[in-house]
N, C-alpha and C positions, 0 to 999 in steps of 0.2 A: 559574304562568307561567315560558316559559324566560327564563332570563336575559337574552341576546343581545336579546331583543325588549322583555324587563323596562326594562333599562337607555338602551336607544332610547328607548321610549315616555318615559321619566320626562324625559330631557334634552331632546328635541323639545317635551314639555310645559313645562320649566322655561325653556326657550327664547322660549316666547309668552307665559308667565308674565312674563316680563322685559319684553317689548316691549309689549304691552297692558297689563298693571299697572302696570309702574313707570317703562314711559315710558321704557325704555333701549336703545340699539339696539349701544351698544360691547360687544365681546366682550374675555372677561380673556383670559390664557393659561397654560397649562400645558406646560411642556418646551418653551419656544419656539414652539407652536401655538393658534393661537386656537381657543375654544370660545365655543357660544352661551349655555348654562348656567352660564358663570363670571363674575363681574363682574369689570368693569374696576374698578380699584383707585380709580380718580376715583368710583365710584359703592357701593364695597364696605359703606357704613354701611346701604343700602337690604336688605341681606340679613338685618338684624337687625329691620326696619323691622315685623314680626306682635309683638313685644314691645311691649305696652299701657303703657309707662313711659318716662320718661327715662332714659337708658344714654349711656356716656361710652366712647369708645375709647381708649385711650392703647398706642398702639404692638399688641402682641400681648392686651391686657387689655382686658377687656370689663366695665365697672362697671355695675352693673344695681342700682337701690333696691332695697335690702332684703337683697342678698346680697353673699358676700365675691367681691371679685375674681375674676375667672373667666380665664384662659388658654387662649387660642384656640389652637385646630391651627391646622397651617399651611396647609392647605386650607380655610380656614373664607369664603373666598371664593365658594368653588363652592356652586353654591345646593342643590345636593343633599350639602352636608355635614350629617353625620347629628348632630353638635356641636349646630349653628345650630337644625334641627329638634328636637332636645330640649329646647334652652332658649325655643324659639319655644310650643312647647305646654306645656312642664312649667313656665313661669315664674308663672304664673298661681294654680298649688297653694301656693307659695311661704306666700303672704299668707292663704292662703283653708284653713282647719283641716278645713272641711264637705266641702269638695272632695276634699282629702288624705284623709280619713276613708271618702269613697265608695269612691273606688282602693283603698284598701288592703278594705275589708270588701265591698262590692259586685263589684268589678270581678275584685280578686286569691283572693278568698274568704278571707282572712286576719284570723283574730280575736283584732287587737290595737287599741290606742289611739295613735292617732298624736301625735308629739311636734314634727314638723317635716321640713324637707326642704332639700337642698341642691344643688348641682349640682358636678362636681370633686370628689369626697369620694376622701381619702386613706385606705385602710386600712392597720394595722399592718404589713402585709406588704409594702405601699408598691406596692397594686395602684390606680390611680384609676377611680374609679367614674364614670361617666355622669352619673347623677342616683341621688339615695340618700334615701328614706327613716327620716328617725328614729321608732324606735317607743319608746311608757312604759317599756316595760318591760326597756329596755337593750337590745334589738336593733335592728337594721335591715335594710331591703328595697333591695337592690341592683341597679337597673339597667343592664343592659349596651344600648346603641341601636345596632339596626344601621338603616339606610336602603339603600342601592343596593351597598354591599358586595357583593364577592362569595362571601367568605368570612371565619373569624374566624381570628386571627392564630396563627402558629405562631412555632417558637422554633428557637435552633440547639444543638446541644450543645457549640459552641466559646463562648458567653456564659457564662462563669463564675457570675456570681451567679442563673442559672436554676437551675443543678444546685443552687444553696445554698439557694434559695428552695423547691425540693421537699424538702430533705433540713428545713429547719427549718417549712416553714407546710403542704406537701402531701404531708406523709407518711401523714396518713390516706386518701389518694386511691389505689384499686388500679386502676393502671393500669401497660402496659409502657412504657418507655422513650421507644422509637419513636412510640407513641401519645400520650404525653404532650406529646413536642416537636410535634409532626403539631396536634394540639390543646391549644396551649397555651393558648391566650384563654380556651375555654371553662374546661380545667382548672382556671385561676386563680380564675374568677369562683364555679365550683361550689364550690371546697374551701372558700370562706369563711361557707357554711350549712350544716354537719350538722346531722343530725336529733336532736333533742333540746334543741337551741338557741333560740334566738330569731330567726335570721338567715335572711333567704329572699333566694334569686336571680332575677330576674327578666330573661328574653332577648327583648327587644320589637324583632321585626321583622316586614317586611310580607309579608303572606300570597303577594302577588303576586313576592315574590323568591326563584324557585325554586331559584337556588344556595344563597342563606344557607341555606334550610330542609334542604334537601340535608346541607349539611356539619354541622348540628345534629342533623340526624336520624340521621347516622353517626357522628357523632362521640362525641355523649352516652353510647350503646352501650358505647365501648370503655372508658368506666369502670367496673369489674367491679363495684364496689358504690354504682353510682348512686342505687337506692333507698333509701339511708342520707342523702340530702341531699335538703333542702328546695328544688327548683329548678323553673321553669316556662317556658315558652315562651306570650309572649302577641301575638298579632298587633295591629300599628297600627289596621289597618281596624275590627278590633272595639271597639279601646279607643274609637277615636274615635266609633263610632256609640253606644256606653254615657255618653260623658262628650265632647259632640261638641263641636267648635270649628269654626266654617265658614271661617274667617280659613288654618288650617292644614292643614284639609282640600283648601279651594281650592286652594294653593299645591301642597303636597306629593302629594295623594291623588286627585286632579282629573282624573288622566292617561287614562283611559279612558272620556271625556265623549263624545269623539268616535264 
């Protein structure tokens, strides 16, 4: 789906969801402009309402039963926040190892036994991982979650630690400096999972988001040795079909119902 149509359709659906399901009419603001898909601060906690357990907001920290404190992104009140989508869907996997194993074995086709999972995991190179599955063999499955984002993050050569990170952690990636900076977020996630090891990188994106898929399809080939890494793209629509969650589907992916 063309990105402009995708984002417009999703925002209209989320605005309608806010009115009809949450019973809220007040709009939140972004850069001094009101938007229907953003919750007013008074109703911000409703954006975490799909999490089926007690939670507590402490400023920018979210505390959920059984999870380390999660630092919320700046725009978490936006109903199209990919962080909140990630938490809403994967929270039920944290304490359900059978469900977690189904994700790894049946969906991702990875032959490894799970050992747990967590949100906002920090890797040794300082990468912040949206959701990680820990494996009993010592490996990890790193999830980069996207929803309505137009593209993956880039970097600038003026930021000193980016070049230092490339030298220290990303030296096994074969890519030009220009493409490294342009596709920085892709590179940073992919470099965590060289073949021969026990790590895997998964980019979880909507099938309908044509822009993010375009950038994935044109960004990954700029890595000359991409075939030497354990990386795959997974569509949200396929995942929810294989491991259903009707409440997450209704909020985030039922935008084509009309």
